[in-house]
VOROTI-931292 format. One line per 8 residues: number of its first residue (from 1); for each residue x, y, z of C-alpha. Coordinates in nm, 2 decimals. Layout:
NUM	X Y Z | ...
END
This chain:
1	-2.36 -1.21 0.87 | -2.28 -1.51 0.65 | -2.05 -1.54 0.36 | -2.33 -1.46 0.11 | -2.40 -1.13 0.29 | -2.03 -1.04 0.28 | -2.01 -1.11 -0.09 | -2.32 -0.88 -0.15
9	-2.15 -0.61 0.05 | -1.84 -0.64 -0.15 | -2.04 -0.59 -0.47 | -2.27 -0.32 -0.34 | -2.26 0.02 -0.50 | -2.04 0.27 -0.32 | -2.22 0.57 -0.17 | -2.14 0.92 -0.31
17	-1.97 1.02 0.01 | -1.75 0.71 0.02 | -1.67 0.75 -0.35 | -1.56 1.11 -0.29 | -1.32 1.00 -0.02 | -1.16 0.74 -0.25 | -0.96 0.98 -0.46 | -0.67 0.75 -0.55
25	-0.74 0.54 -0.86 | -0.56 0.21 -0.93 | -0.35 0.38 -1.20 | -0.24 0.66 -0.96 | -0.18 0.40 -0.69 | 0.05 0.21 -0.92 | 0.26 0.53 -0.98 | 0.27 0.58 -0.60
33	0.39 0.22 -0.56 | 0.69 0.28 -0.79 | 0.76 0.60 -0.60 | 0.76 0.40 -0.28 | 1.02 0.16 -0.43 | 1.23 0.46 -0.52 | 1.19 0.61 -0.17 | 1.31 0.29 0.00
41	1.60 0.26 -0.25 | 1.74 0.61 -0.19 | 1.65 0.66 0.18 | 1.95 0.48 0.32 | 2.17 0.74 0.14 | 1.96 1.06 0.14 | 1.81 1.04 0.49 | 2.06 0.88 0.58
49	1.95 0.56 0.76 | 2.18 0.35 0.97 | 2.20 -0.01 1.11 | 1.90 -0.23 1.08 | 1.68 0.06 0.96 | 1.91 0.10 0.66 | 1.91 -0.28 0.59 | 1.53 -0.29 0.61
57	1.50 -0.01 0.35 | 1.74 -0.19 0.12 | 1.53 -0.51 0.15 | 1.19 -0.33 0.12 | 1.28 -0.16 -0.21 | 1.30 -0.48 -0.42 | 1.02 -0.65 -0.22 | 0.78 -0.36 -0.29
65	0.89 -0.37 -0.65 | 0.81 -0.74 -0.67 | 0.47 -0.68 -0.51 | 0.40 -0.40 -0.75 | 0.50 -0.60 -1.06 | 0.29 -0.90 -0.93 | -0.03 -0.70 -0.87 | -0.33 -0.73 -1.10
73	-0.43 -0.36 -1.11 | -0.78 -0.31 -1.24 | -0.66 -0.09 -1.53 | -0.40 -0.34 -1.66 | -0.53 -0.61 -1.88 | -0.24 -0.85 -1.82 | -0.28 -1.14 -1.58 | -0.07 -1.11 -1.27
81	-0.08 -1.34 -0.96 | -0.16 -1.09 -0.69 | -0.52 -0.95 -0.68 | -0.59 -0.58 -0.63 | -0.77 -0.66 -0.30 | -0.48 -0.88 -0.17 | -0.24 -0.59 -0.26 | -0.45 -0.36 -0.04
89	-0.46 -0.60 0.25 | -0.08 -0.64 0.23 | -0.03 -0.27 0.21 | -0.23 -0.19 0.52 | -0.05 -0.47 0.71 | 0.29 -0.33 0.61 | 0.18 0.02 0.71 | 0.08 -0.10 1.05
97	0.40 -0.30 1.10 | 0.61 0.01 0.99 | 0.43 0.21 1.26 | 0.52 -0.03 1.54 | 0.87 -0.13 1.43 | 1.06 0.18 1.54 | 0.92 0.14 1.89 | 0.97 -0.23 1.90
105	1.34 -0.19 1.79 | 1.39 0.13 1.99 | 1.50 0.33 1.69 | 1.57 0.69 1.75 | 1.61 1.01 1.54 | 1.61 0.97 1.16 | 1.56 0.60 1.16 | 1.24 0.63 1.37
113	1.11 0.94 1.19 | 1.16 0.79 0.84 | 0.96 0.47 0.93 | 0.69 0.66 1.11 | 0.65 0.88 0.81 | 0.65 0.58 0.57 | 0.39 0.42 0.79 | 0.17 0.73 0.78
121	0.20 0.75 0.40 | 0.11 0.38 0.36 | -0.20 0.41 0.58 | -0.32 0.74 0.42 | -0.27 0.61 0.07 | -0.45 0.29 0.17 | -0.74 0.48 0.31 | -0.77 0.71 0.00
129	-0.74 0.43 -0.26 | -1.04 0.29 -0.44 | -1.00 -0.08 -0.36 | -1.34 -0.16 -0.51 | -1.26 -0.01 -0.85 | -1.26 -0.35 -1.02 | -1.61 -0.44 -0.89 | -1.76 -0.11 -1.01
137	-1.62 -0.15 -1.36 | -1.76 -0.51 -1.37 | -2.10 -0.39 -1.27 | -2.11 -0.07 -1.49
END
């Protein structure tokens, strides 16, 4: 498959089955992003997290806020530097890293469970989000 084929696939209509599985719109996703910022901000105190797991949550809250504020969501007319598709690629990468990190750093108990749960949420939200929403609106 050459680049032209890939571009055609990216703009191809979504099947009814695939569309039904993409239940999270960009506007709902944006709300979930702000909720994620809040979760990382309060987790060190409510879970509570400790050590490097605590520090990571404290760092991830403003980083995720910056990514959210920089994202060009399809339903927002303002120009922002991070494309909706790039946001999606970054999100799945973070989800996968969060799934591996507790094992790589040998975290136990609450630290491990919080990040495994966060990883699951990231991957599930990514899988259910309509990342092609912008293309369909442009075609329609």
